[in-house]
N, C-alpha and C positions, 0 to 999 in steps of 0.2 A: 708348601705345595709347589708343584711344578707348573710352568706356564700353561701347558695344554689343559691341565685340570682346572686351573683358575679361569682360563678363557671360556671353557665350556660352562662352568658353573655361573660365571658372571653374565654370560649371554642369556642363559636360561632365566636367571633372576630378573634381568632387564626386560626380557620379553614378557614376563609375567606382571610387570608393573602396570597398573591401571593408568590411562592417559592423564587423569587429574593428578596422580602422584608424580608422574614424570614432569608435568608442568610445575608442580610445587617445588620439586627438587631443582629444576633448572632455574627457577626464579631465585631460589636461595643461593645457588652457585653464583649467579649474576651479582646479587647484593654483596656477597662475601668478597668477590673479586674487587668490586669498586671500593669497598670499605677497608681493604687490607693491602692494596697495591697502588702505586702512583700512576694510575692509568693516564691521567691528564699530562704527565711529564713525558710519556712515550711519544716518539714521532711516528713509529710504525708498530702496529700490533698484528700479529699473524694469528688467525683462528680458523678452525675447521667449520664448515657448514654441516649441519647434522644430517646423517643418513637416517631418515625416518624409519626404515624397516629394521634398523639395528637398535632403535630406541635410544639413540645417543642424546646427551644433554642438548637442550635447545639453545644453541648459541645465538639464535636470532634475538633472544632477550638482551644479550650483551650488545649486539649490533644496534638494536632499537634504542637502547639507553645512550650509547655513544652518539648516534645521529640526533636523538631527541634533545640531548643536552648541548648539541653543537660543539662537541669537543674537537680539538684540533688533531687528535691522533688519527692517522690514516690506517685503513684496514687492508690486510692482504689475506688471501685465501688460496688453498692449494688446488692444483689440477694434477691428477694422477697420470703418469706416463707409463702405461703398462708394458711397453716394449722393453724398457730398461729398468723398470721397478723404481723409478724416482718420482719426485714431485717437482713441479714448477709452480710459481707463485704469482698471483695477479692482484692488482689493486681492485678492491671492492668499493663501489660507490652506490648511491641510491639508484643510479641509472644503469648499473651493470646488468646485462642480460645473463640469465642462468639457464643451463640445461643439465638434466640428470645424466651422469655417466652410467656405465653398465652395472655398477653396484648401487645405483639409486642415490648417489651423492651429487648434490647440486654443484655445478662448476661454472665459472664465468666464461663467457664467450666474447672474444674481441676486446679484452681488457688489456691494460698496460702491465707488462711484466715487472715484477719486483724481485731483486736478488737477495738471498739470505743475509749477507752482511749488512743490509739496510735495517734489519729487524731489531727492535729493542726488546720485544717480548714475544713469546710463542705460547699460545694456549694449546696444550697437547691432548689429543683424544686418547683414551685408554679404557681398558676393561677392568683392570685391577692395578693396585700399586702396593708397595710394602713400606715399612717404617724407615727404610734406608733411601727411599726415593727411586727405586727401580720400578718400572712399569711393565704391564702386559698389554700389548696392543692386539691387533688382529693377526699378527704372525708373519707379515711380509717384510718387515724392516724398513718401510717407507720413512717413518719418522726418525729412526736412528740415523739413517743416511742423511736426511735433511738437517737434523739438529747438529750433526758433526760439521756441517758447513756454515753454521751460524757463528757470530762473534761469541767469544767466551763470556762476555758480560751480558749477553742477551738472556733475559729471564726465561727459563723453561718451566712453565706452570701447567700442571695437569688439572683436568676437570674430571672429577669422579663422582658418580652417583652414590658410592658406598665408601665406608671407612677403609683404612689399609688392612692388609694382612700383615702378620708379623714379619714374614720373610718369604721371598720368592726363591725357591731352592735352586733353580737352574739359571739365575741371572749370571751374565758373563761380561767380560771386559768390553765387548763391543756395544753393550747396551748403554745408551746415553741417559744418565740419571737426571731426574727433575731437580730443580731448585726448590720447588714448592708444589703442593697439590691442594686444590680447593675441593671440599666436599660440602654437602648441604649442612653439615653440622660443625664445620670448622675449617681451619687452614693448617696444613702440615708444612713445616719448613725443614729443609735438609741441608746439612753442611757438605762441603766439597770433599 
């Protein structure tokens, strides 16, 4: 399938998910992340804050787990820069003030900036992914540009509410592939 078709279909399925099912899948993603990746060894983990109106995986499950276990990993979250279609990244703490941007995404206000080369792992939002590690996002390229600036050894881990499709027909060379993707039912790992 092509990205536009995958995007449309995934958004429709997501929006049809009952809240209890979204919560169940988000919790499963969280558990699989902690059981399959060396989270406690990372210094910096970048993750997205969920856009509720897009029915994204609830990454607050992951954040609460990290803070509740008093892990030493520090968290960074993105702030959209709509003028140049980029992301900037800020340290998220329990005291960080948040405000929704124009897309309903919570973003930190007045936090300390973090630069991409500091990051050890990035949890990547997506609508769909394929068996080769290509992903379909919202179509603006924010994450492809951001991931291209991260260290090559920084883990790129997708969070998906659904299993992969066999192949994204219009994946191209500028798409930054995932190293792995966590779904409610398992973990997919991709070679370089």
